N, C-alpha and C positions, 0 to 999 in steps of 0.2 A: 725742290723734291729731294734734296740731299746730295751728298758728294757722289760723283760718278766713280764706280769702282771697277767695272769690267764691261766687256762687250759680249752680248748674246746674239749670235748671228752678226748682222751689221748694225744692231741697235745698242746704244749704251744703256746700262742698267744701274740704278742707284743702290746704295747699301741697303735701303729699306726693301727694295724689290727683291734683291738677292736673298735677304733674310727671310722674306715671306715664302718664296719658293723653296728654300731650304727646309722650312718647317712643314710645308705641305707635301713635299716629295715622298717621305716614307709612307704616309697614308695613301697617297695615290698609287705608289708602287705595290702596295699590299693587295691591290685589286687585280694585279696582273700576274705574269709568270713568276713562279717561285725561284726560277733560275736567273732572274734579273731582267731589266728592261733595256733591251738592245735595239728593238724596233717597235715603233708606235704607229698605229693607224688612226687617222683623224678623218671622220666621214661626215660630210655635209648632207643636205636633204634634196639636192638636185635629182630629178628623175634620171636614171641611167639605164642604158641598154643592158641586156643580159650579158654577163661575162663571167664564166666560171673561174678564169684566171684572176680577175680582179677580186671576186668574192673570196677566193682561197687566200689571196695575198692579205686581205683585210683580216680574215679569221685566224691566220697563222701568226699575226703580230703578237708581241708580248703584252700589249695593252691596247685596247680599242676605245676611242672617244666617239661619242655621238652627241647630237645637238637637238634641243627643243623637240618638236613633234616628229621624231625620226620613225623610220620603218626598218624592219629587218626582213630578210628573205624568209619566205614560208618554207616549211619542211618539204612539201611536195611541189613547190613552185620553181620557177627559173632562178638561177643564181645571178645576183647583180651586186649586192652590197654586203653580203655576209650575214651572219646570225649572232654575232657577239656584240655585247655592249657592256663595257666595264666601268666607264666613267661617262656620266651624262651632264653636259653643260647646258643650262637653260635660263630663261628669264621669267619674271613673274607673269607675263602674258602668255605663257606657253599653252597651246591647245593639245592636251595629251592624246596620243594615238593609242591603238590597241597594244603597242609594244612598250610604251613609255614606262608603265609601272610593272610590267612583267618581270618577275624575279628581282624585284627592287631590293630585297635584302642582300643580294649579291653584288650590288653596284654602289658606286660613290656618286652622289648628286651634288654638283657645284652650281650655285646660283649666282649669276651676274645681275647687278641692279644699277645700271647707269642712270636710270630715271631718278634715283635717290638724290642725285646731284642737283635736281631741279624741282621735281614735283611728285615723284612716285610715293604711294603709301607703302609703308614697310610691313604690310600684312603678309602672312603666309597664305598661299592660295587655299581657298576653302575646301577644295577637293583633295587636298594633300593627306595621305595616310597618317594617322596619328602616331604611328610607331616608326616613321621614316624621318631621319634627321637630314638636315641640309647644312652644307658648308657654304657660307656666303663669301664671294670674292670681293676683296676691298677695292673700292674705286681708285684709291691713291696708288696702289701697287699694280693694278691691272688695267682699268679703263683709261685712266689719264695717260699713262705711258704709251699705250697703244694709240690713243688719240694723237699724241705728239708725233708718233712714228708715221702716221698717215697724213698729218697736217690738219687735224680737226680738233677743236677745243670744246669738249662737252660743256664746260661751265659758261663759256662766252657765247657760243653759237648754238647750243642745244643739239649738237651732232656728235655721234659716236659710232664706233664700228658695230657691225652686225654681230649677233651672238656666235655665228659660225666662225668669224674671224677671231673673235675673242677666244673661242675654243682652241683654234690653231695656235694663237699666241701663247696661251697658257701651256699647251702641250710642249711647245718648243722651249719654253723656259723651265718647265719642270724637268725635262729630259734633254738638256742641251747636247749631250754626247750621243743620243740615240738617233738611228735612222728614222725619218718621218715619212710615212706614206699618206698622202692626202687624196681624197676623192670627193666628188659631189658638191663642188663650189662653183655654181654657174657663173658668178661674176668674173671668174678668171678669163673666160672666153667671151662673155657678154656684159662688159661693164656699163653699157648704155641701157640695159633693160630697166623697165619701170614696174615690172610685176614679177613675183616669184611663182614658179611652178614647182610644186612640192612632190616628193616621192609618194606622199599619202595626203589626201585632202584636197580642198579647192585651192585655186590660185589666190594670191593676195598681193596688194600693192607693196612696192618697196617703200618703207616709211621715209618720211621727209627728214628724219633724224639721221639717216644713213647716207654716206658718200661712197657707194660701192666702186665708183671709178678710182678713188684713192686707195681703197682696199685692194683692188685688182693690181695696182702698181706695186704695192708692197708684196703681195703673194707671188706675183710674177717674178719679182726680184729674188725671192727665196727659191723659186723653181729654177731660174736661170743660174743661180749661184750653186745649185746642188744641195742647198740646205734641206729642201723637201723634194720628194719624188711625187709627181702628180700622176695619178692613175686615171686615165680617161676611159 
């Protein structure tokens, strides 16, 4: 994967990885605060209890990441996860929610495609708006290094991290100096679960391609080290 050049958090990054994130960073930052990106919120899709403090913490970040079939707080409803979505990280199998395409011209959409390593067809989803561009995340610089960090080899074992963990991984590498507020990752506290309960939509099984027990170890290490602040 190339010569190791630096540490990002506790993980080593190659020259190719560093160069990739250096290229993407100005584009990603342009969707956030014009005063710079000092604090980033990264929000998963776990159902969360109402919390005005948590919602305000998310919405006051300089940049907010969301994942796949996310939901936002309704204007007249309880506050739980905030109402901003600046960058959306998703995979080809996404099931769009009512919030997924709302205000899409004001967001950056990053597509991860680990299935391309084995079997996935490279088609753009048929429901995709014709005027909405996608930035695809390269497996060599994103999926494979994250797999190595959690101890899963996508090419050999057909296992890779969930899109939510990929989102968190991308955010920490795009903005290594920023504070990271994370919320809504159920595997942090329940790595043994076999089904996802989503903030919107029906439950679904945890795919056999995922090892959320290993992802939990990685994210808990980031929490314990202070690399991210976890907002329950």
